[in-house]
N, C-alpha and C positions, 0 to 999 in steps of 0.2 A: 653309420650309426653316429648319431651325433653323439659329442661328449657328456651331455647332461645323461642321455640313456644308456651310455657305457656305464656310467659311474652307479645308475639306478640298478643295471644288471650285477655289477659286480656287488653292490649291498645285499643284493636279493641270494645271489650265490653263497656270500657269509652268512645269512642266517639260515640257508639250508643246509649247508655243510655243519653249523652248530647243531642246529635242531636233531637233523640226522643222526649225528653222531650219538647224540645224548638217548635218541629214542633206541637205537640200533645198539649200545653197549649192553655186556654183559651185566645183569643185575647186581652181581655181587661186587661188581667195581666201584659202585658207590660209597660203599661202606657204611651202609645205612641197614641195620639188623632188619630181616624181614620185609624188606621193600618188595612192595609188588608191583606187576607188569602196569596196573592202573597208575600207580604212585610215580613209578616211572616214565610213564608217558606224560602225566604233568609238569613232572620237572622238566622235560623237552619242550613242553606247552609255554613253561613259565619262562624258559631261555628265549624261545623263539618271540615273546612278548618283549622280553628286556632288550633284544637286540635288534629287533626291529623298532621299538621307541627308541633308542639309543641312534641308530643308523638314519632314523626317519626316511626310510627307502620308499615309504607311503605316507599318508596323513595318518596323524594318531588315531585318528577315530576308527580308520578303515582297519588299524591292526585290531583294535578291542573288537570289531566286528567279526575277525578271522578267528579270532581267538574264542570268542562263543561258538562258531561254528566248527572249528577244530575240536573242542571239548565235547560238541554234541554227538559228530561223526567217529570219534575215537575212546572216549572214558564214559558216556553215556549209557544209561540202559536202553536208549534207541540207536545206538551205535551201529557202524556195518558191521552184521553178521559173524564175519569170520573174524573180529577183532576182539568180540566180546564171547565167543564159543568157549564155554568152560572146558569141552573136551580137549581144546587146544591146548588149556595151562592147568595141568592136573596139579593139586594140592595149593592151589590159588584161589577156592571157590569157598562161597559163605552161602548159608539158606535165609534168603529173606524172609519177613514176618508173613508172605504169603505161602511160604513152603516150597519157594522156587529156587534151585541151584543158581547162581550167579558169581562173575568175578569177585572177591574180594576188593572193596573201594569203588565199585562201580557208581556212578552219580546218576541221580534221579533227573531224565531231561527236563522236567520241570523246573526243579530246582536251577537248574543252568539258564534256563529261557527266562526266569522270573527276574533274572538280573535288569532286563530293560525295565520291569516295571519294580524296581527296587523302591521301597519308601522315599531313600533320598534323591532319586532321579524326578520322583514326585515334587520333591519340594524344590528342585531346581527349576523345574517345569513352572512350576506356579510363580516361582521368581522370574522367569523369562516373560509369562504373560503379562505380569505387573508392569513390566519394563516396556513391552511392545506397547500398551497402553497409555502409559505414561508418555511414552514418546509420541504416539499417534494422536494424542488430543493438546499436545503442547502444555502439559503440566510438569513436565521437566525442566523445561524453559522458565515457565514462570516460578517454578521453586527455585533454580538457580539464581535468577535474577533478585528475588527476593533477600537470599542469604548472601549472595555477594554485596548487596547495597549496603550492607552494616561495617564494610570495611574500608570505607574512604577512600582515598585519592594516594595514601602514599604506598609507593612501590614495594617495600616491604611488607606492607601489612596486606596488601594485595595478594604477595605471592602466599601468603599464608593462608589467606582466603579462599585462594584456587586450590591449593593443596586439601585445605579440612573440605570444601565444597565438593569437590572429585572423590575424595575420601568416602563421605556422605553418600553420595551415590552409589559408589563401588559395593557399599554395604550391602544395597538391595537388587542393583543391576549387574549387568555384563561389563567387566572393567573395560572392554575393548569398546563396548558402545561407550561407556562414561568417557573415556580418554577423546574419543572422536568427537563426541558433542563439545566437551570442554575447548579442545583445541579448537574447534568451530567459532565459538565466543572470543576466545585470543585471537583469532587472524587480524580483525583489525588493529588490535593494540602493537602485534608485531610489525605492521605497516608504519605505524607511528613512531616507534622508537627507531633511534639511528643507529646504523649496522655497528658501529664500534662499542655500543652498549651492551656489557657483559650481563646484565641482567635480563636481556633476551633469552640466553642460554637456560638461566635459572628459571625463567617462567616456561620455557619450552620442557624441560625435566621434571618441572612440580607435578606435572599432569601425570605422564608414567609413575613417578613415585608415589603419589595420592593414590593412584588408581590400584597400586599393586599392594600398598600398605594398608590400604582402605578393604580390601576383600577380606582381610582378617576380622574384620569386625563382628560379622555374622556366620551363621551356618550355612548361607547358600550365598555370602560373597564372592567367592572362587572355590570352583572344583576339589581342590585338595582338601578344603575344610569339609564337603560332603564323604569324600572317600576315605577320610580318618574317621568322621562319626559314623558312617555305615558300617566301618569294622571294628569299632568300639562296640555298636550297637550289637553286634552279632557275638561278640565277646560277652555279652552280659551288662555293658556299660551304657547306660541311657545320659546321655546330655542333651538338656532342652536348648531351646531358640533363646530363651531369655539368660539361662545358664553361661551358655556361651558367650553371648553379647555382652553380659557384666563383667567378664573377666578381660574379653579380647578388646573392646572398646576402649578403657582406657590405656592399654599396653598400645593399641593403634595411635591415641593422641599421643602419648609420649614420644613414640618414633617419628611422628609427623613434625613435632616440635624440634626433635635432633636432627630430622633432615633439613628442615627449614633452617636451621641452623649454617648445618653444612651446606648448602646451597648458596645462602648469605655469603659465607666465608670464601668458599672457593670462585663464586661468580657474582660478585657485588654489583650492586645497582649504583650509576652514576646520578639518573634522573631523580628529580625529588619529588614530581608529582607524577600519576598514572590513570588515566580516566578509561574505562572501560564500559564499552556499550553492547549491550546484549539485544540482537533483533528478533522480533518474533514476540506471538503471545497468544495463551490459550483463549479458544473461544469462550463466552457465557453463554452455555447453553446446558440441557439437562444431561447431555452425555458428559461434559467435560465434569459437572458438579458430581456425575455419577461415579466415575473415575475417583476423583478425590475421597469420595465415602468408601469404596470398595478398598481402597488404599490404605486408609486410614483403620479402618475394621480390619483389614488382615493383620496390621502392624500391632494393634490393641489386640488380637487373637494370639499373637506369637508371643508377644511380651505377657501375655497373661495367661500361660500356657498351662500351669498349675492349677490357678483358680478357677477356669473353664473346665480343666480337666479334659481338654482337646491337645493331643501331641503337635508339633509344628509340622509334621508331615502332613496330616489329614487337613490341618489350615492352608497348606499351600495349594489345595486343590477349590479351595473357596474362591478366589478370585479367577480362576477358570472357569468354574459353573457360573459365576454371577457376570463374567463377561460376555460369555456366549448366550447365556438365557437374555441377555439384555439387548444384544444383537450388537454391541460394539466391538466384538472380536469376529472377523470376518475369516474365511477358511484360507484367505490370503494370507490373514495375518498368524495364523496358526500355522501356515505351510512355513512360514518366514522365521519362526522361532529355532533358535541355536540348537538344533537336532545333532548334529554332530558333536556336540560338547556332552548331550546328555548319552549319546552311544559310547563316547570314549569314558565316562563314568561307570556306564554299565559292564564295559569290560573288564576294568578293574576291580568290580565286586564279582564277577564271576569268576576269576582267578581266584579271588580270596574263598569262594563256595567251592571251587574245586580242589584246593589244599585242605582245607577244614573236612568236605565229605568222603573226598579220597583216603583219607587219614593220614596224608604226606606231614600235615603239619605238627600233627601228634607223634609221628616217626621221626621227625626231626629233632623235637623237643628233646625226646627217649634217647637219641644217639648222640645228640652233640652236647658237650659239656657245658651249659649255658651257664650254670650256677658258677663255674669257677672264673669268668668274666669279669673284668672291672666295670662296675655300673656306669660310670662317667664317661669311660673310653666307649663304651657301646651305643649311649645316648647322644654324646656331642659327636661321635664319628659317623653316625647314621645321619644325623642332622646336616654335618658337611658334605658327606656325600650326596645327599638328596639337592643339596644347593648347588653344588657343582653341576650335578646332572642336569638340574633346572636350568641352569644357565646356558644350557647348550640345545637341551628339549624342551617341549612342553611340560610346565609343571605339574599338568594334570596327570601327563604320562609318568613322571618320575613318583608322585605320589602312588598311582595306580601300581606302579612296579613294586615299591619297596614296603607299602603299608600292609599288605596280606605277610610277609616273609617276617617283618617286626611285629607282628602280634604274635607270631609262633615263637618270636625270639624273648618277647616280653613274658609270655606265658613260662617260659623255661626260667626266667629271672625274676618271677614272682617276689620271692623274700627279699631280694638285693633292692629291687625298684620300689618295693611298699614304701620305706620312708621317704621317697622322693613322689609319691601319688601313683606309683603304681605303672601300668600299662598304658596309661592315659599318658602319661608324660612323655614316652617315649613316641607315642603315636601324633600327638597334637604336635609335638614338637618338629615330625614330617611334614606335617601341614603348614607349619608356619616356616620351615626354613624352605619350601617348594616357594612361599611369597615373597619370600626376602631376596631370592636369586633375579638382579635387574640390571646387570654388567653391559650387556650387550643389545642391539636391536633385535636379535634373534631371539633374547631371553624371553620377552612377553609381548602379545600383540601392541600392548600401550607404549612399549619402547619403540617398536617399528612404526606405530601410528606417530611418533613424535620425530624420531629418526626423519621420516618421508618429510617433514616439514623444511628439511634442510637449514635448520637455524641450530642445528647441535650434531657434533661429530661422533665418530665411535670412541674416539679417545676421550672426548670430554663426558660422554655417556658411561664410560668405563669406569671412568675417575668417580665420578659421582654416585654412580650403582655399587662399586665394590665399599667403599667408604660408607654408604648410608646401609649395605646389606650385610657388612661385618658389624655394624654398631647394632641393627636390629636382632640377628642372631645373637648376639651377648645380651642386650636385655631381653628378649625372648625367652632364651632358656635359663638367664636368671632368675625369672620369674617363675619357670617351673618347676626349677631347683629348689628355691628357696620358699615358694608355697604351693606346690604342685600338690601335696597331699588335702588341704583343703579348700583347693579351687573350685572343683566341680562337684 
C-alpha cells in the first residue's frame, strides 16, 4: 500500500470511529432532554460531515453526496425499513397528517432530495452558465481589455487595476476561472519583468486576493454566500441580490484598497513603467451580441429585483433558458459546468434541512443555554473558527459545516443579537470569514493557481494572506456590528 493510500485509509478509519461512536452511544449520554433516535443519527451524520470535510479523505463534493445518501437511507421516510420500524423504537413515535404512525423527527425523502434543486443551487447554475458563455465567445477577454485600458502604465496603478478587474469578474463568475484567466493575461508581463523585481510577487498575489475578496460582492460570487443566504431564507430572512450587493460591494472595494496598500508595502515595485498586452478578441457576430444582451438583461433583472418583482433565484434561470434556446450553449457546455460545486452546496443545505426537520435544531436551542453566552464571543469566535478552518479546507465546506449549527445558535440568542442585526450578522459573518481565508496555497483554488506560477513562495503568500485576512475580518465584522441592524 502506498503512503497516500495509507493516509487515506487512516482518515477514513477516524471518520468511521467518530461516526459509529456517536451513532451507537446511549441516547441519554448526549445530555439533550427528549433526544430521539432520528436526532441522534443526525448528530452522527453531522459529525461524519465535519470530520470528512476537515480531513479531506475524499473531495468535498463527494462528502456532500454521501451526506444526502446517508440521510435518505437512515433518517428519511423512505429509509431502510428496520431503521424506521416503529416497533423497534417504542415511545418515539408520532402520527403524521395522513394518520400513519412514524418515528418522531423522521424527514420526508423529498425534502432531502430537494437540496439538489434548492433555489440557491439554481442561482449558482445561472452564474456558471453566464461565465461559460462569456468565456466561450470571448466576451470576458474583451471586457477585461476595456477595463484594464483605463489604468495606464504605472505599475502601482496597474496592480490596483488587476485587483479590481479580478474582483469584478469574481462577483459574477467562478473565482477559480477568473484567477486562471487573469494570470494568463499577466504571463507576458511576468516574462518582461526582471527576476529581482519584488513587484512580480505583488502582481502574482493580486490575482488570488482580488478573486477571493471579489467573491463577497454578490450572492453568486462564491458558494459560502449562497450557503448563508439559503440558510437565512429558510429562517424567514430574505436578502435580495441587490440588497446584498449594495452592502458588500463597498466593503469589497475598501478591502481591495487596503490589500493594495499591503502588497505595495511588503512587495514594492522598482520598475517605473509596465505594459500589459491582452491577446484575443470576441468575434463580431450575432452570437457574441446575444451573449452581451443576455448578460446585460440578467444583471438588470438581478439589480431590479424589487422593481420587477422577480427574485434573483428565478432570474438565474433566464440565461440558462436563453442560451440553450438560442443554441449558444451545447450539451458539452452544460456538461463542463462546475457540477461538483453545486453538489457541494446541496450537501450543506441537506444538513440544514435534517437539523430543522428532525427537530434537532429546536432540541439544541432548548437544551443549551445560549442566552447566557456573550454575543461578541459567539459571533467573533465563530468567525475565527471558520476562518481557520477555511485556511486548510474548502471555504464551501467550512460554511456548509458551520452555518446550520449557527442558525440554531442564533435562534437561541435572538434577543442578544437583535441590537447587532440578529441572526443575519452571525450567518453573514461566517460567509465573509470563509472568503477571507487565503494564507496558504491550499486555502483556495486561486491561491493554488498563483502558487503554481512559481513566482510566489508559501512564505510570501502566507505573509500577505495573513495580513490581508486579519484586516478583512476586522473591517467586515466592524461593518456588521456597527451597522448590522440597518444593513439588510
